[in-house]
Structures are given as C-alpha cells and as structure tokens.
N, C-alpha and C positions, 0 to 999 in steps of 0.2 A: 172948566178951567179952575174954578174956585176949589174944587175937591182935591187939587194937587198943590195948593199953595205952600204948605209946609214941606212937602217933598222937594219942590223946585227951589225953595230957599235953602234947604239942606244940600241939595245937589250943587247949587251955585257956590255955596261956602266950600264944599268939598273941592270943586274945580279950581277955586282960588288958592287952595293949599297944596293940592297934590302936585308933585313935580313931574316933569317929563320923564318918562320911563324908557330908557334905552340902554340896554346892557350889551348890545352888540353881538347877540347870538347870530351866527351866520347860516344862511341857507338859501339856495336857489338864486344866488347872485345879489342878495341884499342882506341887511342886518335888521334884527327885530328883537323884541323882548318876549320871552316865553311866558306861559301862564304862571309858573311858579314865581317868577320875578315880579310879574304884575300883581299877583295876590300879596306877595310880601310887602310891596310898596303901598298898595291901596288900602289894605285891611285896617291899619291904624287910623287913617283918615276917614274911612267909612264909619268905623265905630265912633269916632269923635263927633261926627255929624249925624249920627242916628240913621245911617243908611245900611242896607243889606242888599243882596242880590241872590238870585237863583237862576240856573239855566237848565231848562227841561227839554229833553228830547221828545219830539212828537212826530213819529214817522220819519220823514226825511227833512225835518226842520228842527231848529233850536229856538226855543222861546226864552229870551233873556228878560227877566223881571227885576227891575230896580224898585226897592220899597223903602219907605220911611218907617222905622221901627216904632216910633211914638204915635204917629197918626194912622198908620196902616195904609196910607196912600201909596199908590204904585203906578209905574208906567211900564210898558212892555214893548218888545220888538221881536219879530219873528224873522228868522233867516233861513232860507232854503239851502240845504247842503246838496251840491251837485252829485249826481249818481253816475255809475258806470264809467268811472275814471280809472285809468290804468297808470300805475307808477312803477318804474323800473325797480325790480328786486322786491316788490311787495305783493303779498297775496290780498285777496279781496277784503279780508277783515282788517289788515294793517292799513290799507288805503282808506277804508271807512273811518277807522280810529284817527288817522292823520287828518282827515277832513273835518271830523267833529272837533278836534283840538284847534285846528286852524280857525274854523268859524266861531268857536267859543271865544277865542282870543280877540278876533276882530269885532264880533257883535258886542262883547262887553266893553271893549275900548271905545267903540262908537257910542254906545248908550251912555257911558260915563264921561265922554269927551276927553279921553286920554290920548296922549302922544306916546306911542310905543315903538315907533320905528322911524328911520330917517325918511324925511319927506323927499320922495323921488319924482315928484310931478314932472312930466315931460322929459325925464332923463332916460326912460326906458326906450328900447328899440322894438318896434313891432316885428314879430316874427310870424311867419305863416306856418300853420300846422302841416306836416308832411301829408301828401296825398296818399291815402291808403288804397291799394288795389284789392280786388276781390280774390280770395284764396281759391285756387282750383282744387279739384278733387285729388289730383296727383300730389300737389303741395301739402294738402291736408294729411294724406296717408304718410308721406315722408316725415311730416312734422311730429307724428306720433313717436318717432324714434329719437327726437332731439333732446339735448340737454336743457336744463332750466334756462340757461342764458340764451340759448338759441330760440326757445319758446318765447322769451321776453321780446325778442326781435320780431317774431311772428305776430304777437299781439300788437306791437307798435306799428307794424307795416301792413297788415292785412285786415280787411273787413270780412265778415262771415255771412254768407247767404243763409246758412242753416245754423240756428242758435245751438242746436245739439253739438255741432262741430266745435264751436267755441267752448261750450261747457265741457266736452270731452278733453280738449287740450288743456283747459284750466285745471281739470282734475289731475291730469298727468303732471302738470306743472306743480300743483300743490303737493302731490306725493313726492316729487323730486326734491322740493324745498324742505319737506319735513324730514327727509333722510339726512340732510346735512347737519 
C-alpha cells in the first residue's frame, strides 16, 4: 500500500475536483458521455494532479492503467470484452470496435471514479433473450439467397449446429453490406 501513497493522494484530489460528466448522448434507451467528452473534461484535471492513463488491448481484454507522473506509481484494472456478440446492422469488426469503445469508457470511468451517465439503478426492466431455434438444412440453403436485412434476422433467430454454415452466411452478409 505504501508504494501507491502519492498516486492515491493525487487520485483523491482529482476526484474532488472533476465534475460529473453527463452530456446526454443517447443510445440503447439511456444517456451517457462518450469517450471524446470524457477526455475533454478529465484531461485538465489529470494534468493538474500529475495523473495519466493508458488502455492496452491484450487479447480479449482491456487493461486500464492509471499512473502518477511524478512518482511512477500505478494501479491497473483488466476488463474482459465479451466475444461473439451480434448487433443489428454491424459486421464483426464493427461489433468488436463498438465493444472496445464501450468497455474503454466504462473501465476508465470506474478506475477514476467518474460519473458519466444517469444512475438508473433498479429502473431497468429485465428482458429475456429470445429463444433461438436450430437452423435446418432447408432454412440454411434458402438463407443463402437472402438480403442483408433478412440475414440479420437469421443471425438473431437461429443457432447453427455447423460453424461453417454460420461462417458462410456471415461471408454472404459481409459481401452484401460492402456493396451498399
């Protein structure tokens, strides 16, 4: 604990000065502050208190490191980025980029003790994920002729017994999306 005394003192001073950051960016039924807004607000307070941070991608994780520029002391947190997520209208690379940005924002906010969104404790309604049925061979063959929008429905509605079926439809989907 002694090795991070200066860092914790600087972090405490930072937390006393930095305001709540809530710009009201809307998405998925709630409002939040995006990374650009968070950086714009925190950077002067970080500099004033001799603090810095970096966020490193390591496989499927993001390591957030908060450091004290004068003493070299640091603390770190590692956050797992969920994989194999499908988002409507996004290809695999877009989904991954979205996940990285999302978890960068929340891991940094957590490590620094920031308030970056409206506190919605207990106001959300639990929803159950739709039950996906197994895709049949006939449905798979028919799906090869679908539009990108129809394929999005297939990915949202069906599970694949054969990984190569999902990969083949994903390739068709990606080709259709690249044409637009």
